Every structure is written in structure tokens, then in C-alpha cells.
N, C-alpha and C positions, 0 to 999 in steps of 0.2 A: 348574815355574813360571819364567817368564822374569824375569830381574833387570833393573831399570832403575836405573842408577847416577846420582844427582844429588848432587854434592858438598855436604855439609852446611854447610861453612864459607862457601861462596859465598853461602848465604842468611843464615846467622847473622851474618855480618860485613859485610852490606851497609850501608855508611855513606854518608850524603848521596846517596841513590839518585836518579838522574835518569830521565826518561821513556825508554822504549825507542825510539830514533829513529836513532842514528848506528851506524857500523860499527866493529868492533874485532876484532883477532886476537891471541891470546896463546899462549904455550907454558906449560904448568902441570904440576905434579907433586902427586899426592894420595895419602895413605896412611892407612888406617883399620885399627886392630887391636883386636879385642875379647879380653878376658881371662877366665880362669876358666870358670864354668859357662856364662856367656853366650857366651864364645868357642867352647865346644863346641857350643852350640845353633846358632851362626852357621855352624859347619863342616858341620852337618847340612844346612843350607840352601844350602851352596855358596858362602859368603862369600869375598871376595878376601883373599889373604895377602901379596900383593906390591905395592910402590908402583906407582902408575899414572902414566906420563908421557903427556901428550896435547897436542894442538893444539885450542884452542877459538876458534871464530869466530862472531860475531853479525852478521847483515846483515838488516835489516828484521824481519820476524816469525819469522825462522829462526835457530836456534843449532845449530852442529855441534861435537861433541866427538869427536875421531878420534885413534887411535893406530895407526900403521902401516897406515893406509887403512880400519881397521875402527872402528866406534864407533856413535854415535847422532846423529840429526838430529831436533830438535824444531821443529814448526811450530805456533805459537800461533794463527795464523788458522785453519788446517785442524783444529786440535786433534788432531794425530796425531804419533806417534813412528816414525821410520824407523830400524831397527837394520841397520847395514851390516856385511856379511861380505866382506872383501876377498879372502880365500882362495877362496871359492866364487863370488865376483862375484854375490852375491845380496843382497836386503834383505827384511825383514819389516815389516809395518805394525801398529801398535797404537794404537787410539784412546784418548783421555783417559778415556772412560767405561770402557773395558776396564782401564785402569790403576787406576782407583778400585776396581773389583771385585777386582783382583789384591791391592791393598793390604789390603782387608777379609779376603780369604782368608789372606794372610800373617799377619795378626793372629790369626786363628782357629788357624792351624797353630802359631804360637808358643805360644799358650795350651795347646794339646794337648801339645806337647813338654814344657812346664813341668810339666804334670800327670804325665807319664810319669816325670819325674825327681823327682817329689814336691816340686817347687818351684812352688807355685801362684801365679798373679799376685795382687798385693796388692789388697785391697778398698779402694774409695775412701772407705769410711765409717769409717776408723780415726781415730787422733789428728789434731788440727789441727797444721798446720805453718806456720812462718814463714820467710821468705826474707831473708837478709842479702846485701848487694851491696857489694863493695869494689873500687875501681879505683885503680891506682898507675902513675904515670909514673916508670919506673925511672931515666931519665936516660941510658941506654944508647942508642947509635946505630950504624948500619952501612949500607953501601951495598948496594942490591939492585936488579937489573935497571936500573941507570943512575940510580936515585933514592936520595936520602938518606932513611933510615927511622929512626924512634924506637920504643923498646919500651914497650908498655903491657900491664900484666897485670891481668886482671879476674877476680874470684872470686865465684861465686854459691854460697852455703851455704843448703841447705834442711834445717831441724832441727825437732824437735817444739816446739810452742809452750810457752814458759816453761822450756825445758831447753837446755842447751849441746849441742853436737854430740856430745861425749863421753858425756853423761848420757842422751840419747834416741836417738842414731844419726841418720842422715840421708844426704844426698848433697852432694858438693862438685864443682861444675863450674868448671874453670879455663881461661881463654883467654889465651894468650900471643901478643900481636899485634905485628908489625913494621910500623909505619904510615908510609906516604909521604905527602907533600902530596897533596891531592885530585888524582886522575887520572881525568878525565871519561871516558876510553875504557873504564876498568875499571868505572865506574858503570853502563855499559850492560849488562855481563854480570850484575852483581848485580841490576839492575832486571829483566832477562829472567828470571833464576832465581826471583826473588820472584814475578813474575807467573805463571810456570809453576806454582810451588808453590801459590799461592792458587787457581789454576784446578782443580788436582787434589786437594790436600790441605787447603785452607783456609789457616790461618796456621801450619801445622806444617812446619818444614824437614825435608828428607829426606836419608837416606843412600841405601841401596837399600831396596826394599820389605821384603825379608826381614830385613835388619839392623835397620831402624827398628821393625818390628813386634816382633821379639824383644826389643829394648831396652825398648820400652814395656810388654811383657808382664812382664818381670822387674823393671823400675824405672819404674813409672808416674810417679813424681815428676820424671823427666827432662824431660818436656814442659813443666812449669811452670818449671823451672830455666832451660831454654833460652830460653823466652819472655822471662824477666826479662833474661837476658844479651843477647838480640837488641834489646830495647827500649833498654837502657843503651848498647849499642855504637853505636847510631845517633847518640848525642849526642857521640861523639868526632869530632875534626876530622881528615880525611884518608882515605886509602884503604889497607887492609891488603894487603901483598904476601906476607906469610907469617904463618900462624896455626897454633899448636900448641894443641890442645884435649885436656883430660883430664877424665874423669868418674871420681870415686871414691865409694865407699860406706863408711859407718861403722856398725859393728855396734851395735844397740840392746842394752844390758846386760840389759834386762828380757825380751828374747826368749829368752835362755838359762834364765832362771828360770821363765818361764811359756810353755812351748811351745805350749799350746793357744790362746794369743792371738797367736801369731807370724804368722798370716795377715792381721792387721789393721794397715794402715798401711805406709808405705814403710820406716820404721825397722825394723819387725819382719821384713820381707822381706830387708832387708840383713843382719840378724842370722842368719837361716836360711842364707842363702847362704855367709856367712863361717864359721858353725859347722861346715860341712862340712870346712873347712880348719883347724878348731880354733884360730881367731885370737882374739886378746885383744879384749874390748869396748873401744871408743874408738879403735881403730886404723883407718887408712884402707886400703881394698883397691881397687886399680885395676879399673875396669870396662871402659873403653876409652880409647884414645889415637888422635888423628888429627893429621895435618899436611897443610896445603895451601900450596904455594908457587908464586908466579908468577915465571917466569924471564925472560920478555920480553913487551913490549907494543907493538902497532902500531895506530894509530888508522885502520885501513883494512881492508877485506875485500872480496873479489870474489864474484860469484855462484857461481863454481866451488867456493869454500870451503865453501858450505852446500848444495851440490847433490849428488844421487845421480849417480854416473858413468853416462853414457848407456848403456854396455854391460852394466850390472847389471840383473838380472831379479828380479821380485818372487817370493818363495818363500811359499807359503800353506800 
């Protein structure tokens, strides 16, 4: 199955998004690492283990994300993705319809892998959950890509209704943002990513198909937590130049005492995952961490920045 990488942070942290209309070109660095059982599942799917440095350009309805000449071009008008192979001087074409089908297959494969490891996806009919949101301006500042930025840390906590995180288990999604004054050029990239995500996945932000499918199979509560984070992030003023995001799970103490009910609810699933490591109830276990950094920004892009080189041939 072909992987399509779309940085989650570019969608989650779209702040004050403007319409897709202007041109922009940036250099960026993205890293996503999954831990524990989920990390092993991602390894089975061929997930990336190294940071990715790339050039991103948006011009009109096209966006190119390239590293050393290889990468991806997305065309919103054509609803097609062009994967570029600089070494072979070839490219392949995938339609948005095919991408939707691949995502569905990736979800099914993730569920099958979970069953093989005796870690079944959580049922949605378990306990009710509440979401707490906290945002803090730390007062810290630093210069990035020629802009002065301020640090804002947001924490989304998903816990069983009427219980603390330590009492009933849950998920904690933390976003550490370094925010510059609003940069209109970067809004264009965020707007493009959001429009693409809406066309293909609805309101759900994406990592790669396989990474997101595995994450949702093992931690279905992540989707609700990230939606809350995305909604609250839009209220902040400015444009993030660096985001570090961490997802942690907390063991449900009742899962250890009542194994037969462990497949109900997000807390029970977290308990089963951590029991394999014999961890103490109420402690946090890291599920994944990611970092997205923008090193430079230019409010211009040429046709060549988003075009397939003329000498490249389509590989079918």
C-alpha cells in the first residue's frame, strides 16, 4: 500500500486561515515517532523513523512537498496526487477517490493487526467521556525564521465522566506552540492542507494513511481530542512556526481488576496496552510525539516549484 504523508500539525494548527489564493514557498522539518505497541504496528506498515526535511510550495490549486527532488504534488482542481521519484525520473498518479479507498483499507488492516496481537480496537459503546481543555501563555519568547515567537501550551484531557484521569484512565494530547504574529503566506499552506483534508477525509487531520489508521484503531479517543484541540487553536492569535505534539494514555485501574470489560471504552484499551508493560495505574505512557518546524518563509512561488519536470515519465 502506498503511503501518503500529510503533516498533521499543518492541519491541527491552522490559525486564522485565509482562502487559498496567494503563493508561498517554505522550508520545513517534520518528525513523527510512535511508541510501544502502536510503534511496532506502524513499523509493520513501514512508518518513517527519521525526520523529514522538505521544501513546500503552494501556487494556485497546487501544492508541492519535495525533498531532494522527490515527493508529492497535490492538485485540488484535478483531485489528483502526483508522487515524484527523482532517482528514476518517474511519477505515479493517485486520485482522491483512490486515496479514500486506501484509507479505508488501512483502517481495516490496522484492526486486523490489533486482533493478531490480542489488542482489539475499543468499542464506542463503553463509558461516557468528558474533555477538559487548558491553554497557557508561558511568557517565553524566541526568534524563529526571522520572526519573534511566543510559547503557548495547550492540553486536551479526555477522561471518564465523573472521574479523574488517574481514577478512570484516558488520553492527554499536549500541543507546544511557538507562535509568530500572523504570517499571511503561511495561512495559505494551512488553508490548502485543510481544504485537501476536507475533500479526502472530512474534518479529520491526517498523518499518513497507515499511521492514522493504526492510531485510531488502538486509540479511537484521539479523534475527539484532536478535534477539540483544533477548534481551540483557531482562537489563538498568530501563526505557529514550531509545534511539538504529544499523545499520552493513562491506564484505567478497573481494567486490571476486570479484564472481561477491558474492551469497552478508551480507558480500558489504554489499560490493556500498558498492562503488557506492567505499568502502574494512573501513570502516563507516551503513544506518539511529533515536531513540525518552519525554517524559512517566502511569499512567492513559481510554476516550476509545483510542476512535474518535463523529462519525468508516468509510471503505471
